[in-house]
C-alpha positions in Angstrom: 0.3 -0.2 0.0 0.9 3.8 -0.7 1.8 5.7 2.5 0.2 8.6 0.7 -3.3 9.3 1.8 -5.6 7.6 -0.6 -7.3 9.2 -2.8 -9.5 6.9 -5.0 -10.8 7.8 -8.4 -14.1 9.6 -8.2 -17.4 8.4 -9.3 -20.8 10.2 -10.1 -23.6 9.7 -12.7 -26.7 11.6 -13.9 -29.1 11.2 -16.7 -27.7 8.0 -18.4 -23.8 9.4 -18.0 -21.1 8.4 -15.6 -18.0 10.2 -15.0 -14.9 8.7 -13.4 -12.2 10.8 -12.1 -8.7 10.1 -11.2 -7.6 12.3 -8.0 -4.3 12.1 -7.4 -3.3 15.4 -9.1 -0.3 16.7 -6.9 0.9 13.3 -7.8 0.2 13.6 -11.5 -2.4 11.0 -10.7 0.0 8.0 -10.9 -1.5 4.7 -10.4 -1.4 2.9 -7.2 -2.9 -0.6 -6.9 -5.8 0.8 -4.5 -6.4 2.9 -7.7 -6.6 0.0 -10.0 -8.9 -1.8 -7.5 -11.0 0.8 -7.4 -11.4 1.3 -11.0 -12.1 -2.3 -11.1 -15.1 -2.0 -9.1 -16.1 0.7 -11.1 -15.8 -0.7 -14.5 -18.3 -3.6 -12.9 -20.7 -1.3 -11.6 -21.1 0.7 -14.7 -21.3 -2.4 -16.4 -24.1 -4.0 -14.3 -26.4 -0.7 -14.3 -28.2 -0.6 -17.9 -29.3 2.8 -17.1 -25.6 3.7 -17.6 -24.8 4.6 -21.2 -21.9 6.7 -21.3 -18.6 6.5 -19.5 -16.5 9.3 -19.4 -12.9 8.8 -17.9 -11.3 12.1 -17.1 -8.7 13.5 -14.1 -8.2 16.1 -11.7 -5.4 18.0 -13.0 -2.9 21.4 -12.0 -3.4 24.4 -13.7 0.4 23.9 -14.2 1.6 21.5 -16.5 -1.6 19.4 -15.9 -1.0 15.7 -16.0 -3.9 13.5 -16.9 -1.8 10.5 -15.6 1.8 9.3 -14.9 1.0 5.7 -15.5 1.5 2.9 -12.7 3.7 4.1 -9.7 6.8 2.0 -10.2 7.4 2.1 -6.6 5.0 -0.5 -6.3 6.4 -3.3 -8.5 7.6 -6.2 -7.0 10.9 -7.0 -7.8 10.9 -9.2 -10.8 6.7 -9.1 -10.9 4.7 -6.5 -13.0 1.4 -5.3 -12.0 -0.3 -8.0 -13.1 -3.6 -6.4 -12.4 -2.5 -3.3 -14.3 -3.3 -5.2 -17.4 -6.5 -6.4 -16.1 -7.8 -3.3 -15.6 -7.6 -1.6 -19.0 -8.8 -4.8 -20.4 -11.8 -4.0 -18.4 -12.3 -0.9 -19.9 -11.9 -2.0 -23.2 -14.5 -4.4 -22.6 -16.8 -2.3 -20.5 -20.8 -2.2 -22.0 -21.0 1.4 -22.0 -19.5 3.6 -24.9 -16.8 5.4 -23.6 -15.0 8.7 -23.7 -11.5 9.4 -22.5 -11.5 13.4 -21.7 -7.9 14.1 -21.8 -7.1 17.2 -20.0 -3.7 17.0 -19.6 -0.1 14.8 -20.5 -0.4 11.0 -20.5 2.9 8.9 -19.4 3.6 5.3 -19.1 0.8 2.7 -18.7 -2.0 5.4 -18.9 -1.5 5.8 -22.3 -3.3 2.7 -22.7 -6.4 3.6 -20.8 -6.8 6.2 -23.8 -6.5 3.4 -26.1 -9.0 1.4 -24.3 -11.7 3.7 -24.3 -14.1 4.5 -27.6 -13.3 7.7 -28.5 -10.6 10.3 -26.9 -11.0 14.3 -26.9 -7.6 15.9 -25.6 -6.9 19.3 -24.7 -4.3 21.5 -26.8 -0.8 21.4 -25.3 -1.1 17.6 -24.1 1.6 14.9 -25.1 2.2 11.3 -25.0 5.0 9.3 -23.7 5.8 5.6 -23.3 9.0 5.1 -21.5 9.0 1.4 -20.9 12.0 0.6 -23.1 14.0 3.7 -21.1 13.0 2.2 -17.7 13.9 -2.1 -18.9 10.5 -2.8 -19.4 8.8 -5.1 -21.5 5.5 -4.1 -22.0 2.5 -6.2 -21.2 0.8 -8.2 -24.6 -2.4 -6.8 -24.7 -1.4 -3.1 -24.5 1.1 -3.9 -27.4 -1.6 -5.4 -29.3 -3.7 -2.2 -28.3 -1.2 0.2 -29.8 -1.1 -1.8 -33.2 -4.3 -2.3 -33.9 -5.5 1.1 -33.1 -2.2 3.0 -34.2 -0.3 0.6 -36.8 2.9 -1.0 -36.2 5.0 2.0 -37.3 3.2 4.5 -34.7 3.9 1.5 -32.0 7.2 1.2 -32.8 8.0 5.3 -32.4 6.3 5.2 -28.9 7.6 1.9 -27.6 11.1 2.0 -29.4 12.4 5.7 -29.1 10.7 6.5 -25.7 10.0 9.7 -26.9 6.7 12.2 -26.2 4.4 12.4 -29.0 2.7 16.1 -29.2 -0.9 16.8 -29.4 -1.0 17.3 -33.1 0.8 14.2 -33.9 -1.5 12.4 -31.5 -4.6 13.7 -33.5 -2.6 12.9 -36.6 -1.9 9.3 -35.8 -5.3 8.8 -34.7 -4.6 8.4 -30.7 -7.1 11.2 -30.4 -10.3 11.5 -32.5 -10.2 15.3 -31.4 -8.2 18.2 -30.3 -9.7 21.3 -28.7 -8.8 24.2 -26.7 -8.6 23.3 -23.0 -11.6 26.0 -22.6 -13.7 23.9 -24.7 -12.7 20.4 -23.7 -15.5 19.8 -21.1 -18.2 21.0 -23.4 -17.2 19.3 -26.2 -16.8 16.1 -24.3 -20.7 16.6 -23.0 -21.7 17.3 -26.3 -20.1 13.9 -27.3 -21.3 12.0 -24.1 -25.2 13.6 -25.0 -25.1 12.6 -28.2 -24.0 9.0 -28.0 -26.8 8.7 -25.1 -29.3 9.1 -28.2 -28.2 6.3 -29.9 -30.2 2.9 -29.6 -28.0 1.3 -26.4 -28.6 -2.2 -27.7 -27.3 -1.7 -31.5 -24.6 1.0 -30.3 -23.2 -1.6 -27.7 -23.1 -4.6 -29.5 -21.1 -3.1 -32.3 -18.7 -1.8 -30.3 -18.1 -5.2 -28.9 -17.9 -6.5 -32.2 -15.5 -3.9 -33.6 -13.5 -4.3 -30.4 -13.2 -8.2 -30.9 -12.3 -7.1 -34.9 -9.8 -5.2 -33.6 -8.2 -7.8 -31.1 -8.2 -10.6 -33.9 -11.0 -12.5 -32.1 -13.3 -11.9 -35.2 -16.3 -14.6 -35.3 -18.3 -14.0 -37.9 -21.4 -16.3 -36.4 -20.9 -14.2 -33.3 -21.4 -11.0 -35.3 -24.3 -12.0 -37.2 -26.0 -13.7 -34.3 -25.8 -10.1 -33.1 -26.8 -8.7 -36.3 -29.9 -11.0 -36.4 -31.3 -10.3 -33.0 -31.1 -6.3 -33.7 -33.1 -7.0 -36.6 -35.5 -8.6 -34.7 -35.5 -6.3 -32.0 -38.0 -3.9 -30.3 -35.6 -1.2 -30.8 -35.3 -1.5 -34.4 -39.0 -1.6 -34.8 -38.9 1.7 -33.0 -36.4 3.3 -34.9 -38.2 2.9 -38.2 -41.7 4.0 -36.9 -39.6 7.0 -35.4 -38.0 7.9 -38.5 -41.3 7.5 -40.6 -43.1 9.6 -37.8 -40.1 11.9 -37.5 -39.7 12.2 -34.1 -36.9 11.1 -31.6 -36.7 7.1 -30.8 -37.7 5.7 -27.3 -35.4 3.1 -27.1 -36.2 0.2 -24.6 -32.6 -1.4 -25.2 -34.4 -4.4 -26.1 
């Protein structure tokens, strides 16, 4: 356990949108084992609540040199034993049922860079950077994180990040697809809120099933029959019938998630 006072990630939810906020700004939001345990609990909590349609992952940051997260606290590595549950936490984030947005309001380093890739969308504030220092620390990164880097960004960008250990600036992150949008810092919260509100209007079952299918394809877990079954289920769903009816009647659909 850390000797620092425990400041767990904060959680709040309203109107179908949950917000998870990393809360160690004075320590660059480095992730301790207790933080990872808390995040696993929160991901399970949103998975179990069908009312949650969107999750926003963000951080409390300092005004000067804001850092979303400095990654795993290296002081908690046991000699010869990597943080086994770090990979588990990022995998849980990628597989969480609701659609996810990373509101990247500060620079991001180390293992926390994979949190951004595990989210469905990432919107960043101008002036941030990303750095993956694993090779500079003598550490081989975990398998699913490497796969996520390659599937999301391509092997050339992954090699640039891992094999140079040099920072990538905000414009580069936008260009290579690490971010989907880059906005002035003062506009970030409003843009994230607008995207979350728009995602919440989608048919939940269709959006969540397509998210699962797309992530399976990205992981190389492509099962045509499983995807076809989701396709058949959506075609026979009440939501699809409601969507067609609402389109004909020129009104907003009322989704039931079934």
